[in-house]
Structures are given as structure tokens and as C-alpha cells.
Backbone as a ProteinNet text record, in pm:
[ID]
protein_1_A
[PRIMARY]
QGRSYVLGRFFLDKESLGGRRKRAIRGLILVSTINLGQWAYATAYQFSTGYDKDNQPEERINFSDGATYAVPMILFMYCGLADSLVQTYAYWILGALSNDTKTLSGYVGYYKGVQSFGAAMAWLIEYNGVLYRWQLLICFALAAAFIPPTLLVALGVKDTE
[TERTIARY]
1394	1385.2	1402.9	1467.8	1491.7	1363.7	1261.1	1134.3	1070.2	1088.5	1025.2	1099.8	1217.8	1292.9	1207.1	1129.4	1043.2	943.3	885.9	792.3	859.3	976.8	1045.6	1094	1160.3	1224.9	1126	1027.3	939.5	800.6	777.4	645.6	659.8	720	729.2	824	932.4	1030.5	1008.8	907.7	884	804.4	872.8	810.5	702.3	708.9	607.1	470.2	467	340.1	272.2	327.4	267.8	362.7	313.9	393.1	413.7	500.9	531.3	408.3	323.5	202.5	111.3	92.5	8.1	68.3	199.4	267	259.7	264.6	252.7	114.9	11.7	-125	-145.1	-100.6	-113.3	-31.9	85.9	168.8	100	36	-37.1	-150.1	-221.6	-330.8	-276.5	-168.6	-109.5	-58.8	21.5	81	-27.4	-126.6	-234.4	-315.6	-342	-417.5	-341.6	-213	-131.5	-119.4	-97.5	-81.2	-210.2	-321.6	-448.2	-485.8	-449.7	-470.9	-392.8	-269.9	-186.6	-251	-303.2	-365.9	-496.9	-570	-693.6	-660.2	-557.5	-512.7	-469	-390.3	-343.6	-459.9	-557.6	-674.5	-754.7	-777.2	-851.4	-779.2	-647.6	-571	-574.4	-552.2	-549.5	-680.7	-791.1	-919.8	-967.4	-916.2	-956.8	-885.6	-765.9	-690.5	-720.7	-764.5	-789.8	-663	-546.7	-419	-408.7	-369.3	-345.5	-263.5	-234.8	-153.8	-217.9	-350.2	-420.7	-464.8	-425.4	-467.2	-358.9	-250.1	-139.9	-148.5	-110.8	-118.4	-17.2	-53.4	37.6	155.2	127.2	233.3	270.5	400.1	446.4	431.6	417.4	404.5	543.1	552.6	676.6	657.8	765.3	752.4	701.2	712.3	662.7	512.7	446.4	303.1	212.4	269.3	189.7	115	-15.8	-98.9	-100	-87.7	-84.2	34.4	143.6	263	254.8	199	200.3	124.3	9.7	-72.8	0	54.5	127.6	259.5	322.1	445.9	418.4	311.2	274.9	240.4	169.1	137.2	265	360.1	486.5	559.3	560.9	625	548.2	416.8	332.4	357.2	371	399.9	533.9	634.5	765.1	757.2	681.7	664.2	592.8	482.5	405.1	489.9	566.1	650.8	754	818.9	920.8	858.7	737.7	670.5	633.5	584.5	549.5	674.1	783.5	908.1	958.8	955.4	1000.9	916.1	784.8	694.8	718.5	735.1	755.6	880.2	990.5	1113	1102.5	1034	1017.3	937.1	826.9	741.3	811.5	889.8	967.8	1065.3	1131.2	1225.1	1157.9	1032.3	958.8	908.9	910	858.6	953.5	1082.5	1179.6	1309.9	1388.2	1523.1	1627.8	1582.2	1671.7	1707.5	1836.5	1878.9	1847.8	1853.6	1822.3	1674.6	1588.2	1444.8	1417.6	1479.4	1456.9	1506	1617.8	1667.5	1569.6	1502.2	1398.2	1279.9	1237.9	1126.3	1160	1280	1321.3	1334.9	1388.5	1399.2	1262.8	1166.7	1030.1	971.2	988.3	936.2	996.3	1126.7	1191.9	1150.4	1123.6	1074.8	937.7	849	714.9	726.4	813.9	834.7	888.5	982	1037.7	934.2	851.7	745.1	648.3	615.7	528.2	589.4	719.4	787.2	785.2	805.7	801.3	661.8	559.3	421.1	392.5	448.2	429.5	488.5	608	669.5	584.9	532.8	450	321.2	259.5	136.3	164.7	273.8	310.8	340	413.2	448.3	323.4	220.8	97.4	5.8	51.5	-21.1	-141.1	-145	-256	-253.3	-369.1	-378	-334.2	-281.3	-231.1	-339.6	-461.6	-567.9	-594.6	-582.1	-601	-482.9	-362.9	-245.4	-259.7	-308.1	-327.6	-432.3	-542.2	-647.8	-601	-516.8	-459.2	-374	-290.3	-205.2	-288.9	-392.5	-481.3	-547.5	-597.2	-663.3	-565.5	-443.3	-343.3	-305	-294.9	-263.2	-370	-495.4	-605	-608	-581	-588.9	-480.4	-368.1	-259.5	-277.8	-377.8	-398.2	-442.9	-545.1	-585.6	-475.9	-399	-292.5	-183.5	-160	-61	-111.6	-241.5	-299.5	-279	-294.6	-269.8	-125.7	-32.7	108.1	127.7	67.7	80.6	23.2	-86.4	-145.2	-55.4	32.5	125.3	252.4	270.4	388.7	375.3	480.6	481.1	541.8	497.2	544.9	681	729.4	860	971.3	1087.4	1202.7	1262.9
-332.7	-462.8	-453.4	-348.6	-335.1	-323.2	-262.4	-246.1	-381.2	-474.3	-604.5	-691.7	-646.9	-717.1	-730	-626.4	-626.5	-741.6	-765.6	-876.7	-1008.9	-1030.8	-1157	-1173.2	-1072.7	-1082.4	-1080.7	-994	-973.3	-1034.8	-1102.8	-1163.7	-1309.2	-1331.6	-1467.5	-1555.9	-1500.6	-1580.3	-1578.3	-1512.4	-1499.1	-1618.9	-1712.3	-1836.6	-1814.6	-1703.9	-1677	-1645.8	-1622.2	-1596.1	-1723.5	-1838.7	-1966	-2049	-2166.5	-2255.9	-2198.3	-2262.5	-2213.1	-2210.6	-2310.5	-2315.5	-2195.8	-2167.7	-2055	-1922.7	-1910.3	-1788.2	-1774.8	-1889.1	-1885.9	-1834.4	-1880.7	-1837.9	-1690.9	-1653.5	-1513.5	-1421.1	-1466.8	-1388.2	-1368.6	-1474.6	-1464.1	-1362.8	-1366.4	-1270.4	-1127.7	-1105.2	-971.6	-923.4	-1006.6	-968.4	-950.6	-1038.3	-1027.1	-900.3	-866.9	-745	-621.7	-616	-501.8	-497.8	-612.7	-617.2	-580.4	-636.9	-602.2	-456.2	-406.6	-264.5	-176.2	-217.4	-144.1	-140.6	-255.1	-260.1	-181.4	-182.3	-102	46.7	88.1	227.6	265.3	179.3	206.2	215.2	127.1	128.8	256.8	293.3	416.5	537	542.4	654.4	654.5	539.6	528.5	575.2	527.7	561.2	700.6	757.1	893	998.4	964.7	1062.3	1051.9	935	914.8	896.1	898.4	883	744.8	742.4	617	646.4	543.9	562.5	663	659.4	748.1	879	901.7	1021.7	1060	1116.6	1154.1	1303.6	1340.8	1482.4	1565.3	1690.2	1778.5	1821.8	1846.1	1887.4	1772.5	1757.4	1653.4	1701.2	1605.6	1637.1	1663.7	1765.4	1801.6	1793	1767	1752.8	1879.7	1993.5	2118.4	2138.6	2040.7	2052.7	2013.8	1989.4	1960.9	1829.5	1834.1	1713.2	1641.4	1715.6	1654.1	1559.4	1595.4	1511.2	1404	1439.6	1351.4	1221	1228.1	1107.8	1001	1031.8	926.8	889.4	982.5	949.9	846.1	865.9	769.7	635	637.9	513.9	442.2	516	457.4	392	458.1	401.4	278.3	284.6	172.2	51.2	75.6	-33.3	-99.5	-18.6	-73.6	-157	-108.9	-183.9	-315.8	-310.5	-431.8	-533.7	-487.7	-578.2	-646.3	-569.6	-630.1	-726	-696.6	-787.5	-919.1	-910	-1031.1	-1116.7	-1054	-1128.4	-1192	-1117	-1170.4	-1289.8	-1274.9	-1384	-1505.9	-1484	-1595	-1675.4	-1607.1	-1678.3	-1741.8	-1676.1	-1734.9	-1864.8	-1860.5	-1980.4	-2093.1	-2059.1	-2162.6	-2227.5	-2145.3	-2197.8	-2278.5	-2246.7	-2318	-2454.4	-2478.6	-2605	-2722.3	-2693.3	-2802	-2750.1	-2839.7	-2806.5	-2868.3	-2938.6	-3002.8	-2903.3	-2873.4	-2772.8	-2813	-2940.8	-2985.8	-2961.1	-2991.7	-2967.7	-2818.6	-2739.5	-2595	-2531.3	-2579.9	-2522.1	-2548	-2662.6	-2690.2	-2596.9	-2573.3	-2480.6	-2339.2	-2294.3	-2158.5	-2147.8	-2251.3	-2250.3	-2240.7	-2315.4	-2309.1	-2170	-2116	-1982.3	-1876.7	-1879.6	-1781.5	-1800.6	-1923.9	-1949.2	-1887.9	-1905.6	-1845.7	-1693.5	-1639.8	-1495.6	-1441.9	-1510.9	-1468.9	-1479.4	-1583.4	-1597.5	-1478.4	-1439.8	-1323.9	-1196.4	-1178.8	-1060.1	-1060	-1175.5	-1186.1	-1152.5	-1199.6	-1168.8	-1019.6	-956.2	-811.8	-735.4	-775.8	-711.5	-734.6	-853.7	-885.4	-803.7	-792	-712.9	-567	-514.2	-375.4	-358	-452.8	-446.8	-443.5	-515.9	-520.9	-401.6	-303.8	-178.9	-182.6	-279	-287.2	-161.9	-100.5	21.4	-3.5	101.4	89.5	42.4	91.3	50.8	-99.4	-157	-301.9	-377.5	-324	-386.1	-388.8	-279	-270.5	-370.8	-380.9	-474.8	-620.3	-649.4	-783.5	-813.8	-718.2	-737.4	-754.3	-673.4	-681.2	-819.1	-865.5	-996.6	-1109.1	-1100.3	-1203.5	-1202.9	-1084	-1075.2	-1145.7	-1127.9	-1194	-1343.7	-1379.7	-1520.1	-1606.5	-1547	-1624.8	-1650.2	-1590.2	-1611.4	-1754.3	-1810.2	-1947.3	-2052.7	-2054.6	-2155	-2131.3	-2005.6	-1977.2	-2023.7	-2013.1	-2064.7	-2215.8	-2285.6	-2430.5	-2461.9	-2381.2	-2400.1	-2371.3	-2261.7	-2225.8	-2335.3	-2395.5	-2504.2	-2627.7	-2639.6	-2751.6	-2733.7	-2614.7	-2590.1	-2669.5	-2739.2	-2821.3	-2739.8	-2767	-2695.1	-2743.1	-2853.4	-2904.6	-2833.3	-2828.9	-2761.7	-2846.7
3729.7	3791.9	3942.9	3989.1	4131.6	4212	4154.9	4226.1	4254	4165	4182.7	4284.4	4325.6	4429.7	4555.7	4583.3	4701.3	4693.4	4575.2	4557.8	4591.3	4537.1	4560.5	4702.4	4753	4884.8	5000.2	4992.9	5108.5	5093	4982.2	4963.2	4919.8	4805	4752	4832.5	4883.7	4957.8	5108.3	5155.8	5300.3	5350.4	5412.8	5458.4	5562.7	5635.5	5737.3	5675.4	5544.7	5475	5426.7	5461.4	5422.2	5338.3	5296.9	5213.2	5073.7	4998.5	4863.5	4774.2	4786.5	4702.9	4733.6	4859.6	4900.4	4852.5	4866.1	4820.3	4668.3	4597.7	4451.7	4410.8	4478.1	4445.8	4483.3	4602	4644.1	4553.8	4515.1	4423.6	4290.3	4240.8	4114	4126	4235.6	4255.7	4256.8	4330.3	4338.8	4203.3	4138.2	4010	3902.8	3901.6	3802.2	3823	3947.7	3977.1	3930.1	3961	3919.2	3767.3	3704.7	3559.4	3486.1	3529	3463.4	3489.7	3608.1	3636.7	3541.7	3512.7	3417.5	3279	3234.7	3102.5	3100.4	3210.4	3218.5	3210.6	3283	3280.7	3138.8	3075.2	2939	2841.1	2856.4	2767.9	2787.6	2912.9	2941	2882.3	2899.5	2845.8	2692.7	2633.2	2487.1	2424.9	2480.1	2420.8	2458.8	2567.9	2605.6	2521.7	2473.9	2394.5	2245.9	2201.4	2059	1978.2	2044.3	1975.1	1911.6	1784.9	1714.7	1590.6	1513.1	1392.1	1297.1	1291.8	1199.3	1265.1	1390.8	1462.4	1564	1513.8	1601.9	1634.4	1757	1795.1	1717.1	1695	1622.4	1709.5	1838.8	1929.3	2021.2	2044.6	2134.9	2279.3	2370	2511.6	2569.1	2655.3	2719.6	2870.1	2944.8	3089.8	3156.8	3092.1	3149.9	3125.5	3064.4	3034.4	3150.9	3266.9	3386.9	3377.8	3402.7	3406.8	3272	3164.8	3032.4	3021.2	3087.8	3089.1	3198.7	3312.3	3429.4	3405.1	3340.4	3322.4	3240.5	3123.1	3050.6	3117.9	3191.1	3260.9	3370	3446.4	3550.6	3487.1	3374.3	3302.7	3260.2	3206.9	3162.4	3280.2	3395.3	3514.2	3563	3558.7	3599.6	3509.4	3378.4	3284.5	3317.8	3350.5	3387.5	3513.7	3612.8	3736.7	3709.9	3635.3	3606.9	3531	3433.8	3356.7	3446.3	3531.9	3618.4	3719.4	3766.9	3859.4	3790.6	3668.2	3593	3570.7	3532.5	3509.4	3638.6	3747.9	3876	3917.6	3903.8	3941.2	3852.1	3722.7	3629.3	3667	3693.1	3728.2	3866.6	3959.3	4092.3	4083.1	4009.8	4003.1	3927.4	3827	3758.1	3855.5	3937.4	4034.8	4144.8	4173.6	4278.4	4231.3	4101.5	4048.6	4068.3	4075.4	4085.5	4143.5	4198.4	4242.6	4150	4047.9	3952.1	3842	3827.8	3730.5	3587	3556.4	3420.4	3389.1	3482.5	3464.3	3452.4	3540.9	3539.4	3409.9	3356.1	3231.2	3117.5	3120.8	3020.8	3035.6	3160.4	3185.6	3138.5	3173.4	3135.5	2983.5	2920	2773.7	2707.7	2758.9	2705.8	2727.9	2848.1	2881	2788.3	2769.8	2682.7	2537.1	2497.9	2362.3	2340.1	2436.4	2426.7	2426.1	2511.1	2517.3	2383.4	2324.1	2195.6	2083.8	2088.3	1989.9	2001.5	2124.1	2145.6	2090.6	2110.7	2057.7	1904.7	1845.5	1698.7	1645.7	1716.4	1675	1688.5	1791	1808.9	1690.5	1648	1531.2	1405.8	1390.5	1274.4	1274.7	1390.1	1401.7	1367.4	1419.5	1389.7	1240.2	1182.8	1040.1	952.1	992.9	915.5	938.7	1014.4	1028.7	1121.9	1211.1	1306	1393.9	1412.9	1492.5	1636.3	1699.6	1836.5	1932.5	1914.8	2009.2	2000	1879.9	1866.2	1925.1	1906.9	1967.1	2119.4	2175.1	2319	2365.9	2294.2	2333	2322.2	2225.1	2212.5	2336.7	2376.3	2494.3	2620.3	2634.9	2751.1	2755.6	2641.7	2635.7	2669.3	2617.7	2647.4	2795.2	2854.2	2997	3079.7	3041.8	3113.4	3082.3	2957.9	2915.9	2979.8	3015.5	3074.2	3223.7	3286.3	3430.1	3461.9	3395.8	3430	3414.5	3303.7	3297.7	3402.9	3436.2	3540.3	3676.1	3697.6	3821.3	3830.5	3719.5	3720.3	3758.3	3707.3	3743.4	3892.3	3940.6	4082.9	4173.3	4130	4207.9	4210.6	4111.2	4104.7	4186.5	4243.3	4326.8	4456.5	4491.9	4613.2	4728.6	4848.4	4965	5012.6	4960	5000.6	4924.9	4984.7	4921.4	4813.4
[MASK]
+++++++++++++++++++++++++++++++++++++++++++++++++++++++++++++++++++++++++++++++++++++++++++++++++++++++++++++++++++++++++++++++++++++++++++++++++++++++++++++++++

């Protein structure tokens, strides 16, 4: 989460970069680009290796394997960065919508409910034996599908404190 501090402190909260609405839109563009890039990288890696539930490698990857290790390690780090950026942006935009704590607690409760529902669906999909490549494509599609409604929220951010 510390890496995403830079997004919040030096981009989203920097008033010299424009009003809150403009920063919300620019933040969405930045976070969406990084997040979709992460899913594109994961998809390319997944389909290039052929690894899946029905096709697992016989030997495990070790850090001494050089490039064989480096590519998934970088992907893993990229996924962590993208996740923390999405979370930082989500909480920032929720906070930018209102200064009323009662209203904000409702927004956060709804957000956490949707997040928990998504986690429950992930467990259900895994339980039903859905192949990893399909799980990945579902996540990629959802990441893209959530951009338009988030843009509507960003457009609703007011420039006043």
C-alpha cells in the first residue's frame, strides 16, 4: 500500500494539478491504464505459458531460474501495485464525494459490500472448477467494465471542499 501513497499525495491531493473533479478524472485515467496494463500482462503471460488447472508444470520455478523467474515475479509485483492503486483511488474518490461522515460511511459500506460480493463470487468460481484462464478473463472484463460507471462517479465530484 505504501507505493500507492505517491498516487494520493502527489497526484490526487495536489491542488496545483487542477480542481478535484479534474484530478478525479485524471486519476481514473492513470489508474485504469495501469490496471488494464496489469491484466493485459497477466493474460499474455497466462496464455503464453499454457499453465492452467489441467496443464501444470512438472517443475516449480525458482528464483535462481533467471528470466523464467523474473517474468512472473515482475507480474506479481505489478499486480500488487495495480491493486493498491485501485484501492487508493477508490477511497480517495469516495472521500471526494462528500464531507459528511454519515454519507461517506454509507458509500464505504456499499463499496465494501460490492467488494465482498466479488470475493465470494471468486471463491464460487474457483469451487466450480473454472479454469484459471477463464478466471483471468473474467477479472480483465470486470476491470474494463467498471471504468464507465467510475467515470460517472468522477464526473460527479465537485470542486468545492
